KOLLUM-917586 format. One record per atom (N, C-alpha, C): residue number from 1; residue in one letter; x, y negated, z negated. Coordinates in Angstrom, 2 decimals, decimal comma, m for minus. Each point is the difference from the previous one (the first is absolute). Example, Ala and Ser with C-alpha at 12.3 -4.5 7.8 and 13.67 -1.06 7.14 Angstrom:
residues 2
NODE num residuo       x       y       z
NODE   1       A   13,19    5,69   m7,80
NODE   1       A   m0,89   m1,19    0,00
NODE   1       A    0,90   m1,20    0,00
NODE   2       S   m0,35   m1,05    0,72
NODE   2       S    0,82   m1,19   m0,06
NODE   2       S   m0,77   m1,09   m0,73
end
This chain:
residues 108
NODE num residuo       x       y       z
NODE   1       X  129,44 m116,37 m106,53
NODE   1       X   m1,37   m0,87   m0,33
NODE   1       X   m1,30    0,90   m0,46
NODE   2       X   m0,10    1,25    0,54
NODE   2       X   m1,22    0,85   m0,16
NODE   2       X    0,04    0,58   m1,58
NODE   3       X    1,13    0,17   m0,65
NODE   3       X    0,14    0,74   m1,43
NODE   3       X   m0,67   m1,73   m0,68
NODE   4       X    0,18   m0,89    0,30
NODE   4       X   m0,01   m1,11   m0,87
NODE   4       X   m1,52   m0,42    0,14
NODE   5       X   m0,59    0,43    1,18
NODE   5       X   m1,38   m0,33    0,65
NODE   5       X   m0,75    0,85   m1,02
NODE   6       X    0,43    1,48   m0,34
NODE   6       X   m0,67    0,95   m0,45
NODE   6       X   m0,04   m0,31   m1,57
NODE   7       X    0,78   m0,49   m0,33
NODE   7       X    0,34   m0,34   m1,46
NODE   7       X   m0,78   m1,39   m0,59
NODE   8       X    0,03   m0,76    1,08
NODE   8       X   m1,02   m0,93   m0,44
NODE   8       X   m1,46    0,22    0,59
NODE   9       X   m0,12    0,76    0,80
NODE   9       X   m1,55    0,77    0,33
NODE   9       X   m0,74    0,35   m1,56
NODE  10       X    1,12    1,25   m0,41
NODE  10       X   m0,65    0,76   m0,89
NODE  10       X   m0,14   m1,03   m1,24
NODE  11       X    0,85   m0,87   m0,46
NODE  11       X   m0,22   m0,73   m1,13
NODE  11       X   m1,15   m0,93    0,23
NODE  12       X   m0,21   m0,44    0,94
NODE  12       X   m1,26   m0,79    0,40
NODE  12       X   m1,35    0,81   m0,35
NODE  13       X    0,23    0,95    0,89
NODE  13       X   m1,28    1,33   m0,38
NODE  13       X   m0,41    0,07   m1,68
NODE  14       X    1,22    0,33   m0,27
NODE  14       X    0,12    0,27   m1,53
NODE  14       X   m0,36   m0,87   m0,93
NODE  15       X    0,00   m1,16    0,07
NODE  15       X   m0,67   m1,30   m0,50
NODE  15       X   m1,25   m0,45    0,46
NODE  16       X   m0,31    0,20    1,24
NODE  16       X   m1,61    0,00    0,25
NODE  16       X   m0,67    0,96   m0,80
NODE  17       X    0,53    1,20    0,13
NODE  17       X   m0,98    1,28   m0,65
NODE  17       X   m0,26   m0,39   m1,51
NODE  18       X    1,33   m0,34   m0,65
NODE  18       X   m0,40   m0,17   m1,44
NODE  18       X   m0,85   m0,92   m0,24
NODE  19       X   m0,07   m1,04    0,71
NODE  19       X   m0,74   m1,34   m0,30
NODE  19       X   m1,70    0,56    0,23
NODE  20       X   m0,08    0,84    0,91
NODE  20       X   m1,50    0,44    0,52
NODE  20       X   m0,36    0,72   m1,29
NODE  21       X    0,82    0,68   m0,32
NODE  21       X   m0,16    1,40   m1,20
NODE  21       X   m0,58   m0,99   m1,32
NODE  22       X    1,15   m0,89   m0,16
NODE  22       X   m0,04   m1,10   m1,14
NODE  22       X   m1,02   m0,92   m0,15
NODE  23       X   m0,59   m0,44    1,05
NODE  23       X   m0,93   m1,30    0,01
NODE  23       X   m1,30    0,51   m0,07
NODE  24       X    0,00    1,55    0,40
NODE  24       X   m1,64    0,67    0,57
NODE  24       X   m0,51    0,64   m1,52
NODE  25       X   m1,02   m0,38    0,03
NODE  25       X   m0,82    0,62   m1,29
NODE  25       X   m0,58    1,53    0,01
NODE  26       X    0,06    0,45    1,56
NODE  26       X   m0,04    1,27    0,63
NODE  26       X    0,80    0,41    0,84
NODE  27       X    0,86    0,61   m0,77
NODE  27       X    1,47    0,84    0,50
NODE  27       X   m0,52    0,70    1,14
NODE  28       X   m0,69    1,24   m0,01
NODE  28       X   m0,49    0,60    1,24
NODE  28       X   m0,30   m0,77    1,33
NODE  29       X   m0,94   m1,08   m0,48
NODE  29       X   m0,25   m0,81    1,32
NODE  29       X    1,32   m0,64    0,56
NODE  30       X    0,73   m0,63   m0,79
NODE  30       X    1,37   m0,45    0,34
NODE  30       X    0,95    0,58    0,76
NODE  31       X   m0,05    1,32   m0,37
NODE  31       X    0,64    1,22    0,63
NODE  31       X   m0,33    0,10    1,30
NODE  32       X   m1,31    0,18    0,11
NODE  32       X   m0,79    0,27    1,09
NODE  32       X    0,13   m1,00    1,37
NODE  33       X   m0,04   m1,02   m0,67
NODE  33       X    0,29   m1,40    1,02
NODE  33       X    1,53   m0,45    0,34
NODE  34       X    1,12    0,28   m0,70
NODE  34       X    1,42    0,07    0,38
NODE  34       X    0,22    1,09    0,85
NODE  35       X   m0,66    1,06   m0,17
NODE  35       X    0,43    0,96    1,02
NODE  35       X   m0,70    0,18    1,11
NODE  36       X   m1,25   m0,70    0,02
NODE  36       X   m0,49   m0,31    1,51
NODE  36       X    0,53   m1,17    0,68
NODE  37       X    0,48   m1,08   m0,75
NODE  37       X    0,69   m1,04    0,78
NODE  37       X    1,34    0,65    0,37
NODE  38       X    0,50    0,60   m0,79
NODE  38       X    1,48    0,88    0,49
NODE  38       X   m0,17    0,60    1,07
NODE  39       X   m0,99    0,66    0,09
NODE  39       X   m0,04    1,02    1,27
NODE  39       X   m0,41   m0,57    1,30
NODE  40       X   m0,68   m1,02   m0,08
NODE  40       X   m0,07   m1,02    1,16
NODE  40       X    1,06   m0,45    0,54
NODE  41       X    0,69   m0,76   m1,29
NODE  41       X    1,01   m0,58    0,60
NODE  41       X    1,48    1,19    0,39
NODE  42       X   m0,11    0,78   m0,64
NODE  42       X    1,18    0,98    0,65
NODE  42       X   m0,38    0,39    1,42
NODE  43       X   m1,59    0,18    0,16
NODE  43       X   m0,59    0,08    1,21
NODE  43       X    0,57   m1,03    1,01
NODE  44       X   m0,20   m1,12   m0,44
NODE  44       X    0,63   m1,15    1,29
NODE  44       X    1,40   m0,03    0,00
NODE  45       X    0,77    0,45   m0,84
NODE  45       X    1,49   m0,31    0,13
NODE  45       X    0,53    1,02    0,68
NODE  46       X   m0,70    1,43   m0,59
NODE  46       X    0,43    1,33    1,10
NODE  46       X   m0,23   m0,21    1,58
NODE  47       X   m1,04   m0,48    0,07
NODE  47       X   m0,05   m0,13    1,56
NODE  47       X    0,82   m1,02    0,80
NODE  48       X    0,26   m0,96   m0,74
NODE  48       X    1,22   m1,09    0,18
NODE  48       X    0,78    0,66    0,88
NODE  49       X    0,62    1,37   m0,61
NODE  49       X    0,99    0,16    0,60
NODE  49       X    1,27   m0,29   m0,22
NODE  50       X    0,12   m1,08   m0,50
NODE  50       X    1,18   m0,64   m0,65
NODE  50       X    0,68    0,78   m1,25
NODE  51       X    1,05    0,04    0,27
NODE  51       X    0,91    0,73   m1,08
NODE  51       X   m0,02   m0,46   m1,40
NODE  52       X    0,05   m1,54    0,07
NODE  52       X    0,15   m0,73   m1,11
NODE  52       X   m1,65    0,08   m0,69
NODE  53       X   m0,61   m0,43    0,53
NODE  53       X   m1,34    0,42   m0,49
NODE  53       X   m0,52    1,02   m0,12
NODE  54       X    0,55    1,04    0,25
NODE  54       X   m0,55    1,68   m0,21
NODE  54       X    0,53   m0,30   m1,28
NODE  55       X    1,52   m0,12    0,00
NODE  55       X    0,75    0,45   m1,43
NODE  55       X   m0,48   m1,30   m1,40
NODE  56       X   m0,21   m1,13    0,52
NODE  56       X   m0,79   m0,88   m1,07
NODE  56       X   m1,23    0,54   m0,23
NODE  57       X   m0,92    0,40    0,74
NODE  57       X   m1,07    0,73   m0,27
NODE  57       X   m0,37    1,01   m0,63
NODE  58       X    0,98    0,83    0,29
NODE  58       X    0,10    1,47   m1,03
NODE  58       X    0,42   m0,36   m1,45
NODE  59       X    1,21   m0,89   m0,13
NODE  59       X    0,44   m0,68   m1,37
NODE  59       X   m1,18   m0,96   m0,58
NODE  60       X   m0,53   m0,70    0,48
NODE  60       X   m0,98   m0,93   m0,73
NODE  60       X   m1,30    0,46   m0,06
NODE  61       X   m0,69    1,09    0,94
NODE  61       X   m1,01    0,35    0,18
NODE  61       X    0,10    1,28   m1,15
NODE  62       X    0,94    0,72   m0,08
NODE  62       X    0,49    1,29   m0,89
NODE  62       X    0,14   m0,46   m1,39
NODE  63       X    0,36   m1,44   m0,19
NODE  63       X    0,02   m0,56   m1,83
NODE  63       X   m1,43   m0,62   m0,04
NODE  64       X   m0,73   m0,36    1,23
NODE  64       X   m1,20   m0,25   m0,68
NODE  64       X   m1,15    0,80   m0,11
NODE  65       X    0,00    0,92    1,01
NODE  65       X   m0,72    0,99   m0,35
NODE  65       X    0,35    0,99   m1,10
NODE  66       X   m0,87    0,81   m0,32
NODE  66       X    0,76    0,93   m1,30
NODE  66       X   m1,02    1,42    0,00
NODE  67       X    0,69    0,69    0,42
NODE  67       X   m0,55    1,63    0,04
NODE  67       X    0,02    0,23   m1,83
NODE  68       X    0,84   m0,17   m0,53
NODE  68       X    0,33    0,36   m1,67
NODE  68       X   m0,98   m0,59   m0,62
NODE  69       X   m0,53   m1,34   m0,21
NODE  69       X   m1,24   m0,64   m0,39
NODE  69       X   m1,02    0,72    0,32
NODE  70       X   m0,36    0,32    1,41
NODE  70       X   m1,26    0,61    0,46
NODE  70       X   m0,48    1,18   m1,00
NODE  71       X    1,39    1,00    0,04
NODE  71       X   m0,62    1,13   m0,47
NODE  71       X    0,15   m0,07   m1,56
NODE  72       X    0,61   m0,81   m0,69
NODE  72       X   m0,16   m0,18   m1,47
NODE  72       X   m1,45   m0,73   m0,13
NODE  73       X   m0,71   m0,72    0,52
NODE  73       X   m1,22   m0,45    0,22
NODE  73       X   m1,07    1,00    0,03
NODE  74       X    0,10    0,91    0,77
NODE  74       X   m0,70    1,03    0,77
NODE  74       X    0,05    1,03   m0,91
NODE  75       X    1,27    0,60   m1,04
NODE  75       X    0,02    0,91   m0,75
NODE  75       X   m0,50   m0,98   m1,46
NODE  76       X   m0,03   m1,28   m0,30
NODE  76       X   m1,13   m0,07   m0,98
NODE  76       X   m1,28   m0,10    0,24
NODE  77       X   m0,47   m0,35    0,86
NODE  77       X   m1,45    0,18    0,29
NODE  77       X   m0,61    1,37    0,01
NODE  78       X    0,88    0,97    0,63
NODE  78       X   m0,45    1,40   m0,27
NODE  78       X    0,03    0,50   m1,46
NODE  79       X    1,20   m0,28   m0,72
NODE  79       X    0,05    0,15   m1,26
NODE  79       X   m1,27   m0,43   m0,97
NODE  80       X   m0,32   m1,40    0,49
NODE  80       X   m1,06   m0,59   m0,62
NODE  80       X   m1,56    0,61    0,21
NODE  81       X    0,04    0,94    0,82
NODE  81       X   m1,12    0,44    0,53
NODE  81       X   m0,76   m0,66    1,09
NODE  82       X    0,80   m1,01    0,69
NODE  82       X   m0,67   m0,72    0,98
NODE  82       X    0,70    0,37    1,64
NODE  83       X   m0,76    1,36   m0,35
NODE  83       X    0,85    0,87    1,84
NODE  83       X   m0,74   m0,84    0,84
NODE  84       X   m1,42   m0,20   m0,01
NODE  84       X   m0,25   m0,68    1,20
NODE  84       X    0,37   m1,10    0,45
NODE  85       X    0,30   m0,82   m0,78
NODE  85       X    0,80   m1,44   m0,04
NODE  85       X    1,41    0,50    0,76
NODE  86       X    0,89    1,15   m0,56
NODE  86       X    1,07    0,22    0,42
NODE  86       X    0,02    0,59    1,15
NODE  87       X   m1,00    0,45    0,65
NODE  87       X   m0,19    0,64    1,53
NODE  87       X   m0,08   m0,98    0,70
NODE  88       X   m1,18   m0,88   m0,58
NODE  88       X   m0,31   m1,09    1,10
NODE  88       X    1,37   m1,34    0,09
NODE  89       X    0,96   m0,04   m1,17
NODE  89       X    0,84   m0,59    0,17
NODE  89       X    1,14    0,58    1,08
NODE  90       X    0,24    1,44   m0,13
NODE  90       X    0,87    0,18    1,01
NODE  90       X   m0,63    0,24    1,32
NODE  91       X   m1,06    0,03    0,34
NODE  91       X   m0,58    0,15    1,44
NODE  91       X    0,11   m1,20    0,21
NODE  92       X   m0,42   m1,33   m0,52
NODE  92       X    0,36   m1,60    0,44
NODE  92       X    1,13   m0,35    0,39
NODE  93       X    1,15    0,87   m1,15
NODE  93       X    1,51   m0,53    0,37
NODE  93       X    0,32    0,54    1,37
NODE  94       X   m0,22    1,04    0,42
NODE  94       X    0,15    1,11    0,95
NODE  94       X   m0,65   m0,65    1,21
NODE  95       X   m1,37   m0,20    0,15
NODE  95       X   m0,49   m0,33    0,98
NODE  95       X    0,31   m1,69    0,43
NODE  96       X    0,04   m0,69   m1,09
NODE  96       X    0,19   m1,45    0,61
NODE  96       X    1,28   m0,31    0,09
NODE  97       X    1,04    0,99   m0,34
NODE  97       X    1,15   m0,29    0,20
NODE  97       X    0,64    0,59    1,37
NODE  98       X   m0,53    0,92    0,52
NODE  98       X    0,09    0,45    1,12
NODE  98       X   m0,55   m0,86    0,83
NODE  99       X   m0,93   m0,54   m0,24
NODE  99       X   m0,98   m1,03    0,86
NODE  99       X    0,63   m1,15   m0,03
NODE 100       X    0,74   m0,55   m1,05
NODE 100       X    0,89   m1,39    0,22
NODE 100       X    1,24    0,29    0,67
NODE 101       X    0,52    1,07    0,04
NODE 101       X    1,13    0,10    0,65
NODE 101       X   m0,29    0,28    1,47
NODE 102       X   m1,00    0,52    0,49
NODE 102       X   m0,34    0,01    1,21
NODE 102       X   m0,27   m1,63    0,62
NODE 103       X   m1,00   m0,49   m0,60
NODE 103       X   m0,27   m1,21    0,28
NODE 103       X    1,48   m0,89    0,29
NODE 104       X    1,11    0,09   m1,03
NODE 104       X    1,05   m0,86    0,56
NODE 104       X    0,32    0,55    1,01
NODE 105       X    0,32    1,32    0,10
NODE 105       X    0,96    0,33    1,09
NODE 105       X   m0,69   m0,56    1,50
NODE 106       X   m1,84    0,05    0,06
NODE 106       X   m0,38   m0,44    0,86
NODE 106       X   m0,02   m1,65    0,09
NODE 107       X    0,30   m0,43   m1,04
NODE 107       X   m0,11   m1,88    0,32
NODE 107       X    0,68   m0,43    0,66
NODE 108       X    1,27    0,92   m0,08
NODE 108       X    1,43   m0,92    0,97
NODE 108       X    0,14    0,31    1,55
end
């Protein structure tokens, strides 16, 4: 059951991530939002301690959140001379992501 849950969760996370990026006019904002939501949900699922929740969370939230897109967007900002924006984006992602994960863990 766990491998099936893993595949289903990963597919669902990927589809939600694609839709968020596809429908958003502001791709860095969409990436930031899905990363923060994913960190929170993963915190909740991890704190539950249930193996299926943790596996599903890792697959689904791993597919939903996207480190590669984050890095590509930061490199694009930096290369375009928008260095302050890139640094702000990195900082917001880290601070809000860790905060969201902590809130998710504490909410259970």
